VOVEX-176153 format. One line per field, with one value per atom (N, C-alpha, C): residue in one letter; residue number from 1; x, y, z; atom name. Coordinates in Angstrom, 2 decimals, padded with zeros to 5 digits. Layout:
N
r: A, ... $
k: NUM, ... $
x: X, ... $
y: Y, ... $
z: Z, ... $
a: CA, ... $
! end
This chain:
141
r: M, M, M, I, I, I, V, V, V, P, P, P, V, V, V, T, T, T, R, R, R, E, E, E, N, N, N, E, E, E, Q, Q, Q, A, A, A, W, W, W, A, A, A, A, A, A, L, L, L, C, C, C, I, I, I, A, A, A, L, L, L, W, W, W, P, P, P, G, G, G, D, D, D, N, N, N, F, F, F, D, D, D, D, D, D, W, W, W, L, L, L, V, V, V, E, E, E, R, R, R, A, A, A, E, E, E, G, G, G, D, D, D, L, L, L, P, P, P, H, H, H, E, E, E, Y, Y, Y, L, L, L, Y, Y, Y, Y, Y, Y, K, K, K, N, N, N, N, N, N, E, E, E, P, P, P, V, V, V, A, A, A, F, F, F, I, I, I, S, S, S, L, L, L, A, A, A, L, L, L, R, R, R, H, H, H, D, D, D, Y, Y, Y, V, V, V, E, E, E, G, G, G, T, T, T, S, S, S, T, T, T, S, S, S, P, P, P, V, V, V, G, G, G, Y, Y, Y, L, L, L, E, E, E, A, A, A, I, I, I, Y, Y, Y, V, V, V, K, K, K, P, P, P, E, E, E, H, H, H, Q, Q, Q, R, R, R, H, H, H, G, G, G, I, I, I, A, A, A, R, R, R, E, E, E, L, L, L, V, V, V, E, E, E, F, F, F, A, A, A, K, K, K, N, N, N, W, W, W, A, A, A, R, R, R, E, E, E, Q, Q, Q, G, G, G, C, C, C, T, T, T, E, E, E, F, F, F, A, A, A, S, S, S, D, D, D, C, C, C, E, E, E, W, W, W, F, F, F, N, N, N, E, E, E, D, D, D, S, S, S, R, R, R, Q, Q, Q, F, F, F, H, H, H, T, T, T, K, K, K, V, V, V, G, G, G, F, F, F, A, A, A, E, E, E, A, A, A, N, N, N, R, R, R, I, I, I, V, V, V, C, C, C, F, F, F, V, V, V, M, M, M, E, E, E, I, I, I $
k: 1, 1, 1, 2, 2, 2, 3, 3, 3, 4, 4, 4, 5, 5, 5, 6, 6, 6, 7, 7, 7, 8, 8, 8, 9, 9, 9, 10, 10, 10, 11, 11, 11, 12, 12, 12, 13, 13, 13, 14, 14, 14, 15, 15, 15, 16, 16, 16, 17, 17, 17, 18, 18, 18, 19, 19, 19, 20, 20, 20, 21, 21, 21, 22, 22, 22, 23, 23, 23, 24, 24, 24, 25, 25, 25, 26, 26, 26, 27, 27, 27, 28, 28, 28, 29, 29, 29, 30, 30, 30, 31, 31, 31, 32, 32, 32, 33, 33, 33, 34, 34, 34, 35, 35, 35, 36, 36, 36, 37, 37, 37, 38, 38, 38, 39, 39, 39, 40, 40, 40, 41, 41, 41, 42, 42, 42, 43, 43, 43, 44, 44, 44, 45, 45, 45, 46, 46, 46, 47, 47, 47, 48, 48, 48, 49, 49, 49, 50, 50, 50, 51, 51, 51, 52, 52, 52, 53, 53, 53, 54, 54, 54, 55, 55, 55, 56, 56, 56, 57, 57, 57, 58, 58, 58, 59, 59, 59, 60, 60, 60, 61, 61, 61, 62, 62, 62, 63, 63, 63, 64, 64, 64, 65, 65, 65, 66, 66, 66, 67, 67, 67, 68, 68, 68, 69, 69, 69, 70, 70, 70, 71, 71, 71, 72, 72, 72, 73, 73, 73, 74, 74, 74, 75, 75, 75, 76, 76, 76, 77, 77, 77, 78, 78, 78, 79, 79, 79, 80, 80, 80, 81, 81, 81, 82, 82, 82, 83, 83, 83, 84, 84, 84, 85, 85, 85, 86, 86, 86, 87, 87, 87, 88, 88, 88, 89, 89, 89, 90, 90, 90, 91, 91, 91, 92, 92, 92, 93, 93, 93, 94, 94, 94, 95, 95, 95, 96, 96, 96, 97, 97, 97, 98, 98, 98, 99, 99, 99, 100, 100, 100, 101, 101, 101, 102, 102, 102, 103, 103, 103, 104, 104, 104, 105, 105, 105, 106, 106, 106, 107, 107, 107, 108, 108, 108, 109, 109, 109, 110, 110, 110, 111, 111, 111, 112, 112, 112, 113, 113, 113, 114, 114, 114, 115, 115, 115, 116, 116, 116, 117, 117, 117, 118, 118, 118, 119, 119, 119, 120, 120, 120, 121, 121, 121, 122, 122, 122, 123, 123, 123, 124, 124, 124, 125, 125, 125, 126, 126, 126, 127, 127, 127, 128, 128, 128, 129, 129, 129, 130, 130, 130, 131, 131, 131, 132, 132, 132, 133, 133, 133, 134, 134, 134, 135, 135, 135, 136, 136, 136, 137, 137, 137, 138, 138, 138, 139, 139, 139, 140, 140, 140, 141, 141, 141 $
x: 002.32, 001.29, 000.53, 000.33, -000.38, -001.75, -002.80, -004.17, -004.96, -005.97, -006.83, -007.64, -007.96, -008.87, -010.27, -010.98, -012.34, -013.20, -014.47, -015.36, -014.87, -014.27, -013.83, -012.62, -011.77, -010.55, -010.44, -011.49, -011.39, -011.28, -011.72, -011.55, -010.06, -009.31, -007.86, -007.18, -007.63, -007.09, -007.36, -008.59, -008.94, -008.11, -007.84, -007.00, -005.58, -005.06, -003.74, -003.78, -004.88, -005.03, -004.98, -005.65, -005.65, -004.26, -003.52, -002.15, -001.29, -001.53, -000.79, -001.28, -002.59, -003.21, -004.04, -003.40, -004.09, -005.24, -005.25, -006.33, -007.59, -007.54, -008.69, -009.69, -010.88, -011.95, -012.00, -011.97, -011.99, -013.16, -014.36, -015.55, -015.54, -014.91, -014.83, -014.09, -013.06, -012.33, -013.23, -014.03, -014.93, -016.01, -016.52, -017.54, -016.95, -015.77, -015.14, -014.92, -014.49, -014.31, -015.63, -016.66, -017.99, -018.55, -018.19, -018.66, -017.85, -016.86, -016.08, -014.92, -014.58, -013.51, -012.11, -011.97, -010.65, -010.61, -010.60, -010.73, -009.44, -008.28, -007.02, -006.21, -006.79, -006.17, -005.73, -004.54, -004.00, -003.38, -003.55, -002.97, -001.80, -000.84, 000.29, 000.17, 000.12, 000.01, 001.34, 001.69, 002.85, 002.37, 002.55, 002.08, 000.59, -000.20, -001.65, -002.08, -001.18, -001.50, -001.29, -002.28, -002.07, -001.10, 000.05, 001.09, 001.41, 000.80, 001.09, -000.04, -000.09, -001.02, -000.40, -000.95, -000.58, -001.84, -001.88, -003.01, -002.52, -003.16, -002.74, -003.85, -003.46, -004.44, -003.90, -004.82, -004.48, -004.84, -003.86, -004.12, -004.10, -005.17, -005.30, -005.02, -005.00, -004.67, -003.14, -002.64, -001.20, -000.56, 000.50, 001.28, 002.67, 003.08, 004.36, 005.50, 006.24, 007.42, 007.15, 005.89, 005.57, 005.20, 005.18, 004.83, 003.80, 003.24, 002.25, 000.99, -000.03, -001.27, -001.94, -002.48, -002.51, -001.15, -001.00, 000.19, -000.22, 000.48, 000.26, 000.75, 000.00, 000.34, 000.30, 001.37, 001.44, 000.81, -000.41, -001.14, -000.71, -000.46, -000.05, 000.58, 001.46, 002.05, 002.36, 002.09, 002.34, 002.72, 003.75, 004.18, 004.25, 003.65, 003.71, 005.17, 005.44, 006.83, 007.64, 007.05, 007.80, 008.13, 007.55, 007.82, 008.60, 008.97, 009.73, 011.17, 011.78, 013.18, 013.40, 012.34, 012.44, 012.08, 012.04, 011.79, 010.32, 009.42, 007.99, 007.59, 008.02, 007.67, 008.24, 009.45, 010.06, 009.24, 008.82, 007.99, 006.66, 006.07, 004.81, 005.00, 006.12, 006.38, 006.59, 007.29, 007.44, 006.08, 005.25, 003.88, 003.16, 003.30, 002.63, 003.11, 004.39, 004.93, 004.36, 004.30, 003.71, 002.23, 001.52, 000.10, -000.07, 000.76, 000.67, 000.95, 001.95, 002.24, 001.03, 000.38, -000.80, -001.95, -001.97, -003.00, -002.62, -001.47, -001.03, -000.14, 000.32, 001.16, 002.62, 003.31, 004.76, 005.51, 004.74, 005.35, 004.59, 005.33, 004.79, 005.29, 004.40, 004.77, 004.24, 004.69, 004.27, 004.60, 004.28, 004.65, 004.74, 005.27, 005.28, 005.44, 005.14, 005.33, 006.83, 007.16, 008.57, 009.35, 008.68, 009.37, 009.44, 008.83, 008.80, 010.05, 011.13, 012.42, 012.40, 011.70, 011.61, 010.98, 009.90, 009.23, 010.12, 010.80, 011.69, 012.80, 013.38, 014.42, 013.87, 012.68, 012.05, 011.87, 011.29, 011.05, 012.35, 013.40, 014.69, 015.22, 015.09, 015.59, 014.92, 013.62, 012.91, 012.95, 013.69, 013.91, 013.27, 012.51, 011.95, 013.05, 012.92, 013.79, 012.95, 013.51, 012.76, 012.52, 011.27, 010.90, 010.88, 010.49, 010.33, 010.03, 010.23, 009.80, 008.98, 007.82, 006.97, 006.46, 006.11, 005.44, 004.09, 003.04, 001.68, 001.17, 000.38, -000.18, -001.69, -002.34, -003.80, -004.17, -005.29, -005.83, -007.33, -007.93, -009.38, -009.78, -010.87, -011.35, -012.81 $
y: 012.61, 013.27, 012.20, 012.45, 011.53, 012.12, 011.33, 011.80, 010.73, 011.16, 010.17, 009.38, 008.16, 007.36, 007.90, 008.15, 008.67, 007.79, 008.09, 007.36, 007.48, 008.61, 008.85, 008.01, 007.64, 006.91, 005.53, 005.09, 003.83, 002.60, 002.69, 001.57, 001.33, 002.40, 002.29, 001.74, 002.19, 001.69, 000.20, -000.23, -001.65, -002.49, -001.97, -002.70, -002.89, -001.89, -002.02, -003.00, -003.02, -004.00, -005.42, -005.63, -006.95, -007.30, -006.31, -006.58, -007.05, -006.49, -006.90, -008.24, -008.43, -009.65, -010.30, -011.00, -011.50, -012.47, -013.11, -014.04, -013.37, -012.08, -011.36, -011.01, -010.62, -010.24, -008.72, -008.21, -006.77, -006.09, -006.63, -006.00, -006.01, -007.02, -007.06, -005.85, -005.40, -004.21, -002.98, -002.87, -001.71, -001.76, -002.95, -003.09, -002.74, -003.25, -002.98, -001.48, -000.81, 000.65, 001.37, 000.92, 001.54, 001.39, 000.31, 000.09, 000.88, 001.62, 002.48, 001.80, 000.59, -000.16, 000.25, 001.00, 001.39, 002.91, 003.68, 005.13, 005.87, 005.21, 005.92, 005.29, 005.35, 004.80, 005.95, 005.82, 006.89, 006.31, 007.03, 006.67, 007.60, 007.05, 007.83, 007.89, 009.10, 009.30, 009.78, 009.20, 009.66, 009.85, 011.04, 011.37, 011.05, 011.43, 011.23, 009.77, 008.87, 007.44, 006.96, 006.26, 005.70, 004.53, 004.67, 003.64, 002.99, 003.48, 002.94, 003.30, 002.56, 002.94, 002.62, 003.26, 002.99, 002.95, 002.02, 001.85, 002.09, 003.01, 003.40, 003.17, 003.07, 002.91, 003.55, 003.83, 004.21, 003.02, 002.46, 001.31, 001.76, 001.44, 001.79, 000.60, -000.60, -001.79, -001.88, -002.88, -003.02, -003.33, -002.61, -002.86, -003.30, -004.46, -005.05, -004.05, -003.89, -003.03, -001.56, -001.18, 000.24, 000.46, 001.73, 002.06, 003.16, 003.57, 004.64, 004.19, 005.01, 004.76, 006.10, 006.29, 005.36, 005.31, 004.30, 004.13, 004.19, 004.99, 004.98, 003.65, 003.08, 001.74, 001.65, 001.12, 000.85, -000.51, -000.50, -001.75, -002.40, -001.59, -002.12, -001.00, -001.43, -000.50, -001.31, -000.69, -001.38, -000.36, -000.71, 000.09, -000.86, -000.46, -001.29, -001.62, -002.87, -003.29, -002.35, -001.84, -000.98, 000.39, 000.70, 001.98, 001.80, 000.58, 000.31, 000.79, 001.02, 001.46, 002.86, 003.69, 005.10, 006.04, 005.53, 006.37, 006.58, 005.95, 006.15, 005.59, 004.38, 003.78, 004.61, 005.07, 005.91, 007.20, 007.79, 009.00, 008.71, 007.56, 007.18, 006.96, 006.37, 006.17, 007.51, 008.43, 009.77, 010.45, 010.32, 010.84, 010.21, 008.89, 008.16, 008.61, 008.83, 009.29, 010.66, 011.55, 012.87, 012.76, 011.88, 011.65, 011.18, 010.23, 009.71, 010.81, 011.64, 012.76, 013.69, 013.96, 014.83, 014.23, 012.91, 012.22, 012.15, 012.73, 012.74, 011.57, 010.81, 009.64, 010.05, 009.32, 009.50, 008.24, 007.20, 005.98, 005.53, 004.88, 004.36, 002.93, 002.01, 000.59, -000.10, -001.32, -002.14, -003.60, -004.48, -005.88, -006.53, -007.73, -008.55, -010.00, -010.89, -012.32, -012.59, -013.50, -013.78, -014.24, -014.88, -015.43, -014.44, -013.27, -012.29, -011.41, -011.95, -011.27, -009.92, -009.82, -008.54, -007.47, -007.83, -006.87, -006.50, -007.47, -007.18, -006.22, -006.45, -005.56, -004.15, -004.09, -002.79, -002.03, -002.69, -002.04, -001.49, -002.27, -001.83, -000.64, -000.71, 000.35, 001.70, 001.69, 002.96, 003.43, 002.71, 003.22, 002.46, 001.40, 000.62, -000.21, -000.43, -001.34, -002.53, -003.71, -004.90, -004.85, -005.07, -004.99, -006.35, -007.37, -008.68, -009.69, -010.95, -012.03, -012.98, -013.33, -014.28, -015.31, -016.43, -017.46, -017.65, -017.55, -017.67, -019.09, -019.58, -020.93, -020.87, -021.86, -021.97, -023.44, -023.77, -025.12, -025.06, -025.94, -026.04, -026.86, -026.43, -027.18, -027.53 $
z: -010.85, -010.09, -009.29, -008.01, -007.12, -006.81, -007.06, -006.83, -006.09, -005.31, -004.65, -005.67, -005.32, -006.15, -005.93, -007.04, -007.01, -007.92, -007.98, -008.89, -010.34, -010.67, -012.04, -012.44, -011.48, -011.84, -011.18, -010.51, -009.77, -010.68, -011.92, -012.85, -013.10, -013.30, -013.51, -012.26, -011.11, -009.84, -009.69, -009.96, -009.84, -010.80, -011.98, -012.94, -012.39, -011.71, -011.09, -009.92, -009.19, -008.10, -008.66, -009.78, -010.41, -010.95, -011.39, -011.83, -010.65, -009.47, -008.28, -007.74, -007.74, -007.22, -008.33, -009.27, -010.45, -010.16, -009.04, -008.72, -008.21, -007.95, -007.41, -008.51, -008.08, -008.99, -009.09, -010.30, -010.57, -009.86, -010.03, -009.45, -007.93, -007.33, -005.87, -005.31, -006.02, -005.57, -005.61, -006.67, -006.78, -005.70, -005.41, -004.37, -003.01, -002.72, -001.43, -001.24, -002.30, -002.23, -002.04, -002.76, -002.65, -001.25, -000.58, 000.79, 001.81, 001.35, 002.23, 002.92, 002.49, 003.16, 002.75, 001.68, 001.19, 000.96, 002.04, 001.88, 001.52, 001.63, 001.42, 000.29, -000.90, -002.11, -003.01, -003.58, -004.42, -005.68, -006.77, -008.06, -008.38, -009.08, -009.58, -011.09, -011.62, -013.06, -013.63, -014.76, -015.53, -016.96, -017.49, -018.84, -019.00, -018.02, -018.01, -017.99, -017.65, -017.56, -016.13, -015.55, -014.21, -014.28, -013.63, -013.72, -012.38, -011.30, -009.98, -009.02, -007.91, -006.85, -005.50, -004.48, -003.10, -002.27, -001.35, -000.44, 000.97, 001.66, 003.01, 004.02, 005.27, 006.34, 007.62, 008.50, 009.87, 010.74, 011.40, 012.26, 013.71, 014.40, 015.82, 016.71, 016.14, 016.90, 017.01, 017.71, 017.86, 016.51, 016.19, 014.99, 015.44, 014.98, 015.37, 015.26, 016.35, 016.36, 016.63, 016.84, 017.08, 018.54, 018.93, 020.31, 020.41, 019.28, 019.28, 018.57, 018.66, 017.94, 017.67, 016.49, 015.37, 014.66, 013.82, 013.01, 011.55, 010.77, 009.33, 008.79, 007.85, 007.39, 005.87, 005.31, 003.88, 003.64, 003.13, 002.90, 001.58, 000.58, -000.73, -001.55, -002.45, -003.40, -004.65, -005.79, -007.06, -008.11, -008.88, -010.02, -011.21, -012.32, -013.52, -013.83, -014.23, -014.46, -015.35, -016.42, -017.33, -016.73, -015.57, -014.90, -013.60, -013.29, -012.08, -012.24, -011.10, -011.02, -011.60, -011.49, -011.90, -010.75, -009.52, -008.36, -008.01, -008.75, -008.49, -007.13, -006.82, -005.52, -004.37, -004.51, -003.47, -003.29, -004.39, -004.32, -003.63, -003.94, -003.29, -001.79, -001.39, 000.04, 000.74, 000.11, 000.71, 000.87, -000.15, -000.07, 001.12, 001.27, 002.34, 003.72, 003.87, 005.15, 005.50, 004.52, 004.76, 005.10, 004.40, 004.68, 006.12, 006.55, 007.92, 008.95, 008.69, 009.60, 009.71, 008.57, 008.58, 009.38, 009.53, 010.31, 011.79, 012.16, 013.55, 013.92, 012.95, 013.24, 013.38, 014.24, 014.35, 013.90, 013.52, 013.01, 011.76, 010.90, 009.65, 009.50, 009.16, 009.14, 007.89, 007.71, 006.58, 006.91, 006.00, 006.15, 004.79, 004.78, 003.57, 004.00, 003.10, 003.38, 003.54, 004.43, 004.72, 003.50, 002.56, 001.38, 000.22, 000.36, -000.72, -000.67, -001.23, -001.16, -001.88, -003.01, -003.72, -002.82, -002.15, -001.27, -000.08, 000.49, 001.62, 001.19, 000.02, -000.47, -000.73, -001.32, -001.55, -000.24, 000.76, 002.05, 002.65, 002.60, 003.13, 002.33, 001.02, 000.14, 000.40, 000.73, 000.93, 002.38, 003.23, 004.58, 005.73, 005.45, 006.54, 007.19, 008.50, 009.23, 009.67, 009.54, 009.95, 011.45, 011.86, 013.27, 013.94, 013.19, 013.80, 012.70, 013.00, 012.12, 012.96, 012.42, 013.11, 012.13, 012.65, 011.88, 012.53, 011.75, 012.29, 012.06, 013.00, 012.92, 013.01, 012.43, 012.51, 012.46, 013.04, 012.91, 012.88, 012.15, 012.16, 013.37, 014.03, 015.20, 015.07 $
a: N, CA, C, N, CA, C, N, CA, C, N, CA, C, N, CA, C, N, CA, C, N, CA, C, N, CA, C, N, CA, C, N, CA, C, N, CA, C, N, CA, C, N, CA, C, N, CA, C, N, CA, C, N, CA, C, N, CA, C, N, CA, C, N, CA, C, N, CA, C, N, CA, C, N, CA, C, N, CA, C, N, CA, C, N, CA, C, N, CA, C, N, CA, C, N, CA, C, N, CA, C, N, CA, C, N, CA, C, N, CA, C, N, CA, C, N, CA, C, N, CA, C, N, CA, C, N, CA, C, N, CA, C, N, CA, C, N, CA, C, N, CA, C, N, CA, C, N, CA, C, N, CA, C, N, CA, C, N, CA, C, N, CA, C, N, CA, C, N, CA, C, N, CA, C, N, CA, C, N, CA, C, N, CA, C, N, CA, C, N, CA, C, N, CA, C, N, CA, C, N, CA, C, N, CA, C, N, CA, C, N, CA, C, N, CA, C, N, CA, C, N, CA, C, N, CA, C, N, CA, C, N, CA, C, N, CA, C, N, CA, C, N, CA, C, N, CA, C, N, CA, C, N, CA, C, N, CA, C, N, CA, C, N, CA, C, N, CA, C, N, CA, C, N, CA, C, N, CA, C, N, CA, C, N, CA, C, N, CA, C, N, CA, C, N, CA, C, N, CA, C, N, CA, C, N, CA, C, N, CA, C, N, CA, C, N, CA, C, N, CA, C, N, CA, C, N, CA, C, N, CA, C, N, CA, C, N, CA, C, N, CA, C, N, CA, C, N, CA, C, N, CA, C, N, CA, C, N, CA, C, N, CA, C, N, CA, C, N, CA, C, N, CA, C, N, CA, C, N, CA, C, N, CA, C, N, CA, C, N, CA, C, N, CA, C, N, CA, C, N, CA, C, N, CA, C, N, CA, C, N, CA, C, N, CA, C, N, CA, C, N, CA, C, N, CA, C, N, CA, C, N, CA, C, N, CA, C, N, CA, C, N, CA, C, N, CA, C, N, CA, C, N, CA, C, N, CA, C, N, CA, C, N, CA, C, N, CA, C, N, CA, C, N, CA, C, N, CA, C, N, CA, C, N, CA, C, N, CA, C, N, CA, C $
! end
């Protein structure tokens, strides 16, 4: 069952965020949500236990490889390791595509770090096509 993150279940959502990004601060996720910065967060429940989450966005700026605006965007997805490879992530992506269509989008996009082979394989497996590869540069001035 996929449900929106609410005040009642946001602690479970934040715990899953920390599982995905272990260096982050639990309370920072709750503060960011309270400030309205993460309005499209969803939990996946299996046997009344939150085992996965997906973070979605509508991007109105340019999204690499797209030609429309807004674009539905997969910001993050996480499934607890013991629940992986059971179709949960695929179900969450299908949910996300439907959500994006309901928002008026005709394209759905995502990204991952170039070295994250697991994420690249996942994206390909659920139907994404690679749009481009870039290397970004920065310098302090």
